[in-house]
N, CA, C, O and the ligand as a Tripos MOL2 file, in Angstrom:
@<TRIPOS>MOLECULE
protein
  245   243    62     0     0
PROTEIN
NO_CHARGES

@<TRIPOS>ATOM
      1 N          88.9560   97.7250  115.4930 N.3       1 MET1
      2 CA         89.9770   97.1690  114.5960 C.3       1 MET1
      3 C          89.7920   95.6710  114.4910 C.2       1 MET1
      4 O          89.6510   94.9880  115.5060 O.2       1 MET1
      5 N          89.7900   95.1670  113.3080 N.am      2 SER2
      6 CA         89.6270   93.7380  113.1490 C.3       2 SER2
      7 C          90.9300   92.9860  113.4090 C.2       2 SER2
      8 O          92.0050   93.5860  113.4230 O.2       2 SER2
      9 N          90.8360   91.7220  113.6070 N.am      3 ASP3
     10 CA         92.0450   90.9060  113.8370 C.3       3 ASP3
     11 C          93.0070   90.9630  112.6810 C.2       3 ASP3
     12 O          94.2230   90.9310  112.8710 O.2       3 ASP3
     13 N          92.4600   91.0480  111.4680 N.am      4 THR4
     14 CA         93.2870   91.1130  110.2770 C.3       4 THR4
     15 C          94.0810   92.3890  110.2560 C.2       4 THR4
     16 O          95.2720   92.3870  109.9470 O.2       4 THR4
     17 N          93.4170   93.4900  110.5870 N.am      5 GLU5
     18 CA         94.1280   94.7780  110.6000 C.3       5 GLU5
     19 C          95.2090   94.7740  111.6750 C.2       5 GLU5
     20 O          96.3090   95.2870  111.4710 O.2       5 GLU5
     21 N          94.8760   94.1820  112.8280 N.am      6 ARG6
     22 CA         95.8400   94.1550  113.9330 C.3       6 ARG6
     23 C          97.0590   93.3690  113.5320 C.2       6 ARG6
     24 O          98.1860   93.8120  113.7580 O.2       6 ARG6
     25 N          96.8580   92.2200  112.9470 N.am      7 SER7
     26 CA         98.0230   91.3960  112.5880 C.3       7 SER7
     27 C          98.8580   92.0770  111.5160 C.2       7 SER7
     28 O         100.0810   91.9380  111.5060 O.2       7 SER7
     29 N          98.2340   92.7900  110.6380 N.am      8 GLN8
     30 CA         99.0060   93.5030  109.6140 C.3       8 GLN8
     31 C          99.8710   94.5990  110.2400 C.2       8 GLN8
     32 O         100.9850   94.8610  109.7870 O.2       8 GLN8
     33 N          99.3350   95.2410  111.2980 N.am      9 MET9
     34 CA        100.0770   96.2550  111.9850 C.3       9 MET9
     35 C         101.2870   95.6480  112.6790 C.2       9 MET9
     36 O         102.3810   96.2130  112.6710 O.2       9 MET9
     37 N         101.0580   94.4620  113.2910 N.am     10 GLU10
     38 CA        102.1380   93.8350  113.9990 C.3      10 GLU10
     39 C         103.2420   93.4380  113.0670 C.2      10 GLU10
     40 O         104.4180   93.5640  113.4100 O.2      10 GLU10
     41 N         102.8960   92.9620  111.8950 N.am     11 ILE11
     42 CA        103.9210   92.6240  110.9190 C.3      11 ILE11
     43 C         104.7310   93.8020  110.5650 C.2      11 ILE11
     44 O         105.9560   93.7160  110.4770 O.2      11 ILE11
     45 N         104.0550   94.9580  110.3490 N.am     12 ASN12
     46 CA        104.7720   96.1440  109.9190 C.3      12 ASN12
     47 C         105.6770   96.6850  111.0250 C.2      12 ASN12
     48 O         106.6860   97.3350  110.7510 O.2      12 ASN12
     49 N         105.3030   96.4080  112.2880 N.am     13 LEU13
     50 CA        106.1200   96.9580  113.3890 C.3      13 LEU13
     51 C         107.2200   95.9720  113.8110 C.2      13 LEU13
     52 O         108.1360   96.3250  114.5540 O.2      13 LEU13
     53 N         107.1120   94.7890  113.3440 N.am     14 ASN14
     54 CA        108.1360   93.8040  113.7140 C.3      14 ASN14
     55 C         109.5220   94.1820  113.2090 C.2      14 ASN14
     56 O         109.6900   94.7660  112.1390 O.2      14 ASN14
     57 N         110.4850   93.8300  114.0090 N.am     15 LYS15
     58 CA        111.8710   93.9820  113.5170 C.3      15 LYS15
     59 C         112.1320   92.9740  112.4330 C.2      15 LYS15
     60 O         111.6600   91.8390  112.4970 O.2      15 LYS15
     61 N         112.8670   93.3770  111.4570 N.am     16 VAL16
     62 CA        113.1850   92.4800  110.3670 C.3      16 VAL16
     63 C         114.6830   92.1390  110.4190 C.2      16 VAL16
     64 O         115.5420   93.0060  110.5810 O.2      16 VAL16
     65 N         114.9410   90.8770  110.2790 N.am     17 PHE17
     66 CA        116.3650   90.4340  110.3010 C.3      17 PHE17
     67 C         116.7240   89.8610  108.9260 C.2      17 PHE17
     68 O         115.9190   89.2450  108.2280 O.2      17 PHE17
     69 N         117.9710   90.1070  108.5990 N.am     18 CYS18
     70 CA        118.4530   89.5600  107.3170 C.3      18 CYS18
     71 C         118.3190   88.0290  107.3210 C.2      18 CYS18
     72 O         118.7760   87.3810  108.2620 O.2      18 CYS18
     73 N         117.6990   87.4390  106.2850 N.am     19 PRO19
     74 CA        117.5510   85.9990  106.2310 C.3      19 PRO19
     75 C         118.8940   85.2750  106.0830 C.2      19 PRO19
     76 O         118.9920   84.0680  106.3060 O.2      19 PRO19
     77 N         119.8730   85.9990  105.7230 N.am     20 LYS20
     78 CA        121.1850   85.3670  105.4560 C.3      20 LYS20
     79 C         122.1440   85.4940  106.6740 C.2      20 LYS20
     80 O         122.7250   84.5060  107.1230 O.2      20 LYS20
     81 N         122.2890   86.7330  107.1910 N.am     21 CYS21
     82 CA        123.2990   86.9310  108.2190 C.3      21 CYS21
     83 C         122.6940   87.4190  109.5160 C.2      21 CYS21
     84 O         123.4350   87.6830  110.4630 O.2      21 CYS21
     85 N         121.3940   87.5490  109.6020 N.am     22 ASP22
     86 CA        120.6950   87.9300  110.8360 C.3      22 ASP22
     87 C         120.9940   89.3690  111.2740 C.2      22 ASP22
     88 O         120.7870   89.7220  112.4340 O.2      22 ASP22
     89 N         121.4650   90.1680  110.3740 N.am     23 GLU23
     90 CA        121.6530   91.6040  110.6940 C.3      23 GLU23
     91 C         120.2940   92.2140  110.8850 C.2      23 GLU23
     92 O         119.3750   91.9320  110.1150 O.2      23 GLU23
     93 N         120.1410   93.0500  111.9030 N.am     24 LYS24
     94 CA        118.8440   93.6750  112.1380 C.3      24 LYS24
     95 C         118.6790   94.8690  111.2130 C.2      24 LYS24
     96 O         119.5480   95.7370  111.1270 O.2      24 LYS24
     97 N         117.5380   94.8950  110.5170 N.am     25 MET25
     98 CA        117.2990   96.0080  109.6270 C.3      25 MET25
     99 C         116.6510   97.1780  110.4290 C.2      25 MET25
    100 O         115.9010   96.9550  111.3800 O.2      25 MET25
    101 N         116.9540   98.3700  110.0300 N.am     26 PRO26
    102 CA        116.3480   99.5040  110.6760 C.3      26 PRO26
    103 C         114.8190   99.5080  110.5260 C.2      26 PRO26
    104 O         114.3210   99.2610  109.4280 O.2      26 PRO26
    105 N         114.0700   99.7790  111.5890 N.am     27 ALA27
    106 CA        112.6530   99.6220  111.5450 C.3      27 ALA27
    107 C         111.9900  100.6750  110.6700 C.2      27 ALA27
    108 O         111.0530  100.3600  109.9370 O.2      27 ALA27
    109 N         112.4480  101.8910  110.7300 N.am     28 LEU28
    110 CA        111.7500  102.9550  110.0380 C.3      28 LEU28
    111 C         112.5960  103.5960  108.9560 C.2      28 LEU28
    112 O         112.0780  104.0180  107.9210 O.2      28 LEU28
    113 N         113.8460  103.6670  109.1850 N.am     29 LEU29
    114 CA        114.6960  104.3610  108.2320 C.3      29 LEU29
    115 C         115.0040  103.4270  107.0780 C.2      29 LEU29
    116 O         115.8380  102.5280  107.1850 O.2      29 LEU29
    117 N         114.3340  103.6510  106.0060 N.am     30 ARG30
    118 CA        114.5680  102.8100  104.8560 C.3      30 ARG30
    119 C         114.8190  103.6870  103.6500 C.2      30 ARG30
    120 O         113.9520  104.4510  103.2270 O.2      30 ARG30
    121 N         115.9780  103.5710  103.1180 N.am     31 ILE31
    122 CA        116.3250  104.3260  101.9290 C.3      31 ILE31
    123 C         116.3480  103.3830  100.7060 C.2      31 ILE31
    124 O         117.2790  102.5940  100.5400 O.2      31 ILE31
    125 N         115.3560  103.4730   99.8940 N.am     32 PRO32
    126 CA        115.2820  102.5740   98.7140 C.3      32 PRO32
    127 C         116.4840  102.8160   97.7960 C.2      32 PRO32
    128 O         116.8310  103.9540   97.4780 O.2      32 PRO32
    129 N         117.0960  101.7250   97.3880 N.am     33 LYS33
    130 CA        118.2280  101.8530   96.5100 C.3      33 LYS33
    131 C         117.8390  101.8960   95.0400 C.2      33 LYS33
    132 O         118.6170  102.3360   94.1930 O.2      33 LYS33
    133 N         116.6390  101.4390   94.7480 N.am     34 ASN34
    134 CA        116.2110  101.4090   93.3680 C.3      34 ASN34
    135 C         114.6580  101.4130   93.3370 C.2      34 ASN34
    136 O         114.0140  101.3450   94.3840 O.2      34 ASN34
    137 N         114.0970  101.4910   92.1740 N.am     35 ILE35
    138 CA        112.6720  101.5810   92.0250 C.3      35 ILE35
    139 C         111.9580  100.2940   92.4570 C.2      35 ILE35
    140 O         110.8380  100.3340   92.9650 O.2      35 ILE35
    141 N         112.6220   99.1650   92.2490 N.am     36 GLN36
    142 CA        112.0250   97.8930   92.6690 C.3      36 GLN36
    143 C         111.9070   97.8480   94.1860 C.2      36 GLN36
    144 O         110.8890   97.4240   94.7310 O.2      36 GLN36
    145 N         112.9830   98.3010   94.8680 N.am     37 GLN37
    146 CA        112.9490   98.2740   96.3150 C.3      37 GLN37
    147 C         111.8820   99.2140   96.8570 C.2      37 GLN37
    148 O         111.2160   98.9380   97.8550 O.2      37 GLN37
    149 N         111.7510  100.3180   96.1670 N.am     38 LEU38
    150 CA        110.7490  101.2790   96.5760 C.3      38 LEU38
    151 C         109.3510  100.6810   96.4730 C.2      38 LEU38
    152 O         108.4690  101.0090   97.2670 O.2      38 LEU38
    153 N         109.1540   99.8020   95.4910 N.am     39 MET39
    154 CA        107.8320   99.2160   95.2970 C.3      39 MET39
    155 C         107.5840   98.0630   96.2560 C.2      39 MET39
    156 O         106.4820   97.9430   96.7910 O.2      39 MET39
    157 N         108.5920   97.1970   96.4910 N.am     40 TRP40
    158 CA        108.2960   96.0820   97.3730 C.3      40 TRP40
    159 C         108.4790   96.4520   98.8360 C.2      40 TRP40
    160 O         108.0900   95.7030   99.7320 O.2      40 TRP40
    161 N         109.0850   97.6320   99.0700 N.am     41 GLY41
    162 CA        109.2290   98.0880  100.4700 C.3      41 GLY41
    163 C         110.1350   97.2700  101.3020 C.2      41 GLY41
    164 O         109.8970   97.1150  102.5000 O.2      41 GLY41
    165 N         111.1560   96.7430  100.7300 N.am     42 GLY42
    166 CA        112.0670   95.8660  101.4660 C.3      42 GLY42
    167 C         113.3840   96.5480  101.7960 C.2      42 GLY42
    168 O         113.5090   97.7720  101.7560 O.2      42 GLY42
    169 N         114.3630   95.7100  102.1230 N.am     43 TRP43
    170 CA        115.6890   96.1910  102.4840 C.3      43 TRP43
    171 C         116.7430   95.5060  101.6300 C.2      43 TRP43
    172 O         116.5300   94.4380  101.0550 O.2      43 TRP43
    173 N         117.8960   96.1750  101.5750 N.am     44 THR44
    174 CA        119.0990   95.5020  101.1450 C.3      44 THR44
    175 C         120.0170   95.4620  102.3380 C.2      44 THR44
    176 O         120.3550   96.5030  102.9020 O.2      44 THR44
    177 N         120.4290   94.2600  102.7340 N.am     45 CYS45
    178 CA        121.2710   94.1470  103.9260 C.3      45 CYS45
    179 C         122.5950   94.8870  103.7190 C.2      45 CYS45
    180 O         123.2740   94.6630  102.7170 O.2      45 CYS45
    181 N         122.9690   95.7640  104.6520 N.am     46 PRO46
    182 CA        124.2180   96.4990  104.5400 C.3      46 PRO46
    183 C         125.4480   95.6080  104.7670 C.2      46 PRO46
    184 O         126.5680   95.9640  104.3990 O.2      46 PRO46
    185 N         125.2130   94.4520  105.3780 N.am     47 LYS47
    186 CA        126.3380   93.5770  105.6880 C.3      47 LYS47
    187 C         126.6550   92.6080  104.5490 C.2      47 LYS47
    188 O         127.8050   92.4810  104.1270 O.2      47 LYS47
    189 N         125.6070   91.9200  104.0540 N.am     48 CYS48
    190 CA        125.8670   90.8750  103.0840 C.3      48 CYS48
    191 C         125.1900   91.1780  101.7220 C.2      48 CYS48
    192 O         125.2860   90.3790  100.7910 O.2      48 CYS48
    193 N         124.5090   92.3290  101.6200 N.am     49 ASP49
    194 CA        123.8910   92.7480  100.3770 C.3      49 ASP49
    195 C         122.7260   91.8390   99.9470 C.2      49 ASP49
    196 O         122.3460   91.8260   98.7760 O.2      49 ASP49
    197 N         122.1800   91.1020  100.8730 N.am     50 CYS50
    198 CA        121.0490   90.2520  100.6010 C.3      50 CYS50
    199 C         119.7840   91.1310  100.4880 C.2      50 CYS50
    200 O         119.5690   92.0290  101.3020 O.2      50 CYS50
    201 N         118.9660   90.8570   99.4800 N.am     51 LYS51
    202 CA        117.7330   91.5940   99.3240 C.3      51 LYS51
    203 C         116.5680   90.8390   99.9530 C.2      51 LYS51
    204 O         116.4280   89.6280   99.7800 O.2      51 LYS51
    205 N         115.7150   91.5950  100.7020 N.am     52 MET52
    206 CA        114.5520   90.9940  101.2620 C.3      52 MET52
    207 C         113.3440   91.8980  101.1690 C.2      52 MET52
    208 O         113.4590   93.1150  101.0170 O.2      52 MET52
    209 N         112.1530   91.2590  101.2660 N.am     53 ASP53
    210 CA        110.9790   92.1000  101.2300 C.3      53 ASP53
    211 C         110.6970   92.6460  102.6360 C.2      53 ASP53
    212 O         111.4830   92.4630  103.5650 O.2      53 ASP53
    213 N         109.5340   93.3300  102.7610 N.am     54 LYS54
    214 CA        109.2910   93.9860  104.0510 C.3      54 LYS54
    215 C         108.9880   93.0390  105.1720 C.2      54 LYS54
    216 O         108.8980   93.4480  106.3290 O.2      54 LYS54
    217 N         108.8270   91.7510  104.8390 N.am     55 PHE55
    218 CA        108.6290   90.7500  105.9320 C.3      55 PHE55
    219 C         109.9110   90.0410  106.2470 C.2      55 PHE55
    220 O         109.9050   89.1090  107.0510 O.2      55 PHE55
    221 N         111.0080   90.4350  105.6570 N.am     56 GLY56
    222 CA        112.2720   89.7850  105.9220 C.3      56 GLY56
    223 C         112.4710   88.5080  105.1590 C.2      56 GLY56
    224 O         113.3050   87.6720  105.5060 O.2      56 GLY56
    225 N         111.6680   88.3680  104.0810 N.am     57 LYS57
    226 CA        111.7990   87.1660  103.2630 C.3      57 LYS57
    227 C         112.7550   87.4040  102.1510 C.2      57 LYS57
    228 O         112.6430   88.4140  101.4560 O.2      57 LYS57
    229 N         113.7110   86.5070  101.9430 N.am     58 LYS58
    230 CA        114.7520   86.7270  100.9450 C.3      58 LYS58
    231 C         114.1580   86.8020   99.5600 C.2      58 LYS58
    232 O         113.2740   86.0190   99.2130 O.2      58 LYS58
    233 N         114.6390   87.7370   98.7700 N.am     59 ILE59
    234 CA        114.2070   87.8910   97.4070 C.3      59 ILE59
    235 C         115.3290   87.3890   96.5410 C.2      59 ILE59
    236 O         116.4540   87.8820   96.6220 O.2      59 ILE59
    237 N         115.0380   86.4240   95.7250 N.am     60 SER60
    238 CA        116.0360   85.9040   94.8060 C.3      60 SER60
    239 C         115.9440   86.6290   93.5030 C.2      60 SER60
    240 O         114.8480   86.8960   93.0110 O.2      60 SER60
    241 N         117.0800   86.9530   92.9330 N.am     61 GLU61
    242 CA        117.0790   87.7210   91.6810 C.3      61 GLU61
    243 C         117.2420   86.8070   90.4980 C.2      61 GLU61
    244 O         117.2640   87.2710   89.3580 O.2      61 GLU61
    245 ZN        122.7050   90.1760  105.6630 Zn       62 ZN62
@<TRIPOS>BOND
     1     1     2 1
     2     2     3 1
     3     3     4 2
     4     3     5 am
     5     5     6 1
     6     6     7 1
     7     7     8 2
     8     7     9 am
     9     9    10 1
    10    10    11 1
    11    11    12 2
    12    11    13 am
    13    13    14 1
    14    14    15 1
    15    15    16 2
    16    15    17 am
    17    17    18 1
    18    18    19 1
    19    19    20 2
    20    19    21 am
    21    21    22 1
    22    22    23 1
    23    23    24 2
    24    23    25 am
    25    25    26 1
    26    26    27 1
    27    27    28 2
    28    27    29 am
    29    29    30 1
    30    30    31 1
    31    31    32 2
    32    31    33 am
    33    33    34 1
    34    34    35 1
    35    35    36 2
    36    35    37 am
    37    37    38 1
    38    38    39 1
    39    39    40 2
    40    39    41 am
    41    41    42 1
    42    42    43 1
    43    43    44 2
    44    43    45 am
    45    45    46 1
    46    46    47 1
    47    47    48 2
    48    47    49 am
    49    49    50 1
    50    50    51 1
    51    51    52 2
    52    51    53 am
    53    53    54 1
    54    54    55 1
    55    55    56 2
    56    55    57 am
    57    57    58 1
    58    58    59 1
    59    59    60 2
    60    59    61 am
    61    61    62 1
    62    62    63 1
    63    63    64 2
    64    63    65 am
    65    65    66 1
    66    66    67 1
    67    67    68 2
    68    67    69 am
    69    69    70 1
    70    70    71 1
    71    71    72 2
    72    71    73 am
    73    73    74 1
    74    74    75 1
    75    75    76 2
    76    75    77 am
    77    77    78 1
    78    78    79 1
    79    79    80 2
    80    79    81 am
    81    81    82 1
    82    82    83 1
    83    83    84 2
    84    83    85 am
    85    85    86 1
    86    86    87 1
    87    87    88 2
    88    87    89 am
    89    89    90 1
    90    90    91 1
    91    91    92 2
    92    91    93 am
    93    93    94 1
    94    94    95 1
    95    95    96 2
    96    95    97 am
    97    97    98 1
    98    98    99 1
    99    99   100 2
   100    99   101 am
   101   101   102 1
   102   102   103 1
   103   103   104 2
   104   103   105 am
   105   105   106 1
   106   106   107 1
   107   107   108 2
   108   107   109 am
   109   109   110 1
   110   110   111 1
   111   111   112 2
   112   111   113 am
   113   113   114 1
   114   114   115 1
   115   115   116 2
   116   115   117 am
   117   117   118 1
   118   118   119 1
   119   119   120 2
   120   119   121 am
   121   121   122 1
   122   122   123 1
   123   123   124 2
   124   123   125 am
   125   125   126 1
   126   126   127 1
   127   127   128 2
   128   127   129 am
   129   129   130 1
   130   130   131 1
   131   131   132 2
   132   131   133 am
   133   133   134 1
   134   134   135 1
   135   135   136 2
   136   135   137 am
   137   137   138 1
   138   138   139 1
   139   139   140 2
   140   139   141 am
   141   141   142 1
   142   142   143 1
   143   143   144 2
   144   143   145 am
   145   145   146 1
   146   146   147 1
   147   147   148 2
   148   147   149 am
   149   149   150 1
   150   150   151 1
   151   151   152 2
   152   151   153 am
   153   153   154 1
   154   154   155 1
   155   155   156 2
   156   155   157 am
   157   157   158 1
   158   158   159 1
   159   159   160 2
   160   159   161 am
   161   161   162 1
   162   162   163 1
   163   163   164 2
   164   163   165 am
   165   165   166 1
   166   166   167 1
   167   167   168 2
   168   167   169 am
   169   169   170 1
   170   170   171 1
   171   171   172 2
   172   171   173 am
   173   173   174 1
   174   174   175 1
   175   175   176 2
   176   175   177 am
   177   177   178 1
   178   178   179 1
   179   179   180 2
   180   179   181 am
   181   181   182 1
   182   182   183 1
   183   183   184 2
   184   183   185 am
   185   185   186 1
   186   186   187 1
   187   187   188 2
   188   187   189 am
   189   189   190 1
   190   190   191 1
   191   191   192 2
   192   191   193 am
   193   193   194 1
   194   194   195 1
   195   195   196 2
   196   195   197 am
   197   197   198 1
   198   198   199 1
   199   199   200 2
   200   199   201 am
   201   201   202 1
   202   202   203 1
   203   203   204 2
   204   203   205 am
   205   205   206 1
   206   206   207 1
   207   207   208 2
   208   207   209 am
   209   209   210 1
   210   210   211 1
   211   211   212 2
   212   211   213 am
   213   213   214 1
   214   214   215 1
   215   215   216 2
   216   215   217 am
   217   217   218 1
   218   218   219 1
   219   219   220 2
   220   219   221 am
   221   221   222 1
   222   222   223 1
   223   223   224 2
   224   223   225 am
   225   225   226 1
   226   226   227 1
   227   227   228 2
   228   227   229 am
   229   229   230 1
   230   230   231 1
   231   231   232 2
   232   231   233 am
   233   233   234 1
   234   234   235 1
   235   235   236 2
   236   235   237 am
   237   237   238 1
   238   238   239 1
   239   239   240 2
   240   239   241 am
   241   241   242 1
   242   242   243 1
   243   243   244 2
@<TRIPOS>SUBSTRUCTURE
     1 MET1         2 RESIDUE 1 A MET
     2 SER2         6 RESIDUE 1 A SER
     3 ASP3        10 RESIDUE 1 A ASP
     4 THR4        14 RESIDUE 1 A THR
     5 GLU5        18 RESIDUE 1 A GLU
     6 ARG6        22 RESIDUE 1 A ARG
     7 SER7        26 RESIDUE 1 A SER
     8 GLN8        30 RESIDUE 1 A GLN
     9 MET9        34 RESIDUE 1 A MET
    10 GLU10       38 RESIDUE 1 A GLU
    11 ILE11       42 RESIDUE 1 A ILE
    12 ASN12       46 RESIDUE 1 A ASN
    13 LEU13       50 RESIDUE 1 A LEU
    14 ASN14       54 RESIDUE 1 A ASN
    15 LYS15       58 RESIDUE 1 A LYS
    16 VAL16       62 RESIDUE 1 A VAL
    17 PHE17       66 RESIDUE 1 A PHE
    18 CYS18       70 RESIDUE 1 A CYS
    19 PRO19       74 RESIDUE 1 A PRO
    20 LYS20       78 RESIDUE 1 A LYS
    21 CYS21       82 RESIDUE 1 A CYS
    22 ASP22       86 RESIDUE 1 A ASP
    23 GLU23       90 RESIDUE 1 A GLU
    24 LYS24       94 RESIDUE 1 A LYS
    25 MET25       98 RESIDUE 1 A MET
    26 PRO26      102 RESIDUE 1 A PRO
    27 ALA27      106 RESIDUE 1 A ALA
    28 LEU28      110 RESIDUE 1 A LEU
    29 LEU29      114 RESIDUE 1 A LEU
    30 ARG30      118 RESIDUE 1 A ARG
    31 ILE31      122 RESIDUE 1 A ILE
    32 PRO32      126 RESIDUE 1 A PRO
    33 LYS33      130 RESIDUE 1 A LYS
    34 ASN34      134 RESIDUE 1 A ASN
    35 ILE35      138 RESIDUE 1 A ILE
    36 GLN36      142 RESIDUE 1 A GLN
    37 GLN37      146 RESIDUE 1 A GLN
    38 LEU38      150 RESIDUE 1 A LEU
    39 MET39      154 RESIDUE 1 A MET
    40 TRP40      158 RESIDUE 1 A TRP
    41 GLY41      162 RESIDUE 1 A GLY
    42 GLY42      166 RESIDUE 1 A GLY
    43 TRP43      170 RESIDUE 1 A TRP
    44 THR44      174 RESIDUE 1 A THR
    45 CYS45      178 RESIDUE 1 A CYS
    46 PRO46      182 RESIDUE 1 A PRO
    47 LYS47      186 RESIDUE 1 A LYS
    48 CYS48      190 RESIDUE 1 A CYS
    49 ASP49      194 RESIDUE 1 A ASP
    50 CYS50      198 RESIDUE 1 A CYS
    51 LYS51      202 RESIDUE 1 A LYS
    52 MET52      206 RESIDUE 1 A MET
    53 ASP53      210 RESIDUE 1 A ASP
    54 LYS54      214 RESIDUE 1 A LYS
    55 PHE55      218 RESIDUE 1 A PHE
    56 GLY56      222 RESIDUE 1 A GLY
    57 LYS57      226 RESIDUE 1 A LYS
    58 LYS58      230 RESIDUE 1 A LYS
    59 ILE59      234 RESIDUE 1 A ILE
    60 SER60      238 RESIDUE 1 A SER
    61 GLU61      242 RESIDUE 1 A GLU
    62 ZN62       245 GROUP 0 **** ****
């Protein structure tokens, strides 16, 4: 396994926190709310409704 592959795995396994309220997102259970979310593979925070991508980076609409 190359270093690049390893770091990509680590990113995917990392816990993601809401950039706004620090709510922890579920690691594996992700129910996409719409087609966009399905494509970017992110979350919508259940607490503050903030949208983020799979790295926990806030997505501005
Ligand atoms: Zn939040």
